[in-house]
N, C-alpha and C positions, 0 to 999 in steps of 0.2 A: 504494500500500500504506500503510494508516494503522494506527497503533497503537491498541489498545483503550483508550478513555479511563478505564475502571475501573482498569486497572493503574497508570496514572500518577497518579490523584487519590486513591488509597487511602492514607489517613494511617496511619503505623505507630503501634502502641500504645506510649505512652511507658513505658520500663522503670521499675519502682518504685525510688525512691531510698532506700537504707537510711538510717536515722536516724544522724546523727553524734553520737557520745557527747560530751557537753559537761559542764561543771561542775554543771549542774542535774540531769543524768541520772545516777542511781546504779545501777551494775550490780547485779543481784539476787545476794544472798548465796548461795554454794553450800550445798547441803544438808549438814548435819554427817554424817560417816561413822559409822554405828552399827555396832558390832561384832556379829557373828552371835551369836544367843542360844546358850547352852550346849545341845548336843544330848545326848540320853540315850546311854549307852554301847551299842555294838552288842552283841547277844547272842553269846556264845561258840559258835561252830559245833560245838565238840566236846561241849558240854553239851546235854541234851535241853531243848526249850523248856519254860518254866515253865507248869504247868497254870493254866487260868483259875480265879480264885477262885470258890467255889460261890455261886450266887445265892440269897440268903435268900428263903424263901417269902413272898409278899405277904400281909400281914394287913390286912384292911379292917375 
């Protein structure tokens, strides 16, 4: 009974080595936290919705 030669001679893929942080490598600066822009106030559910402004007729 002989072992299959493929199983014994198959080299394993080397695992990637993570870069070691040194004095030359500067970590990326984190993104500045931007505050959320002010959102328009929510319409009052008790008040009827404001009607759309009338569209002026196009004059060409």
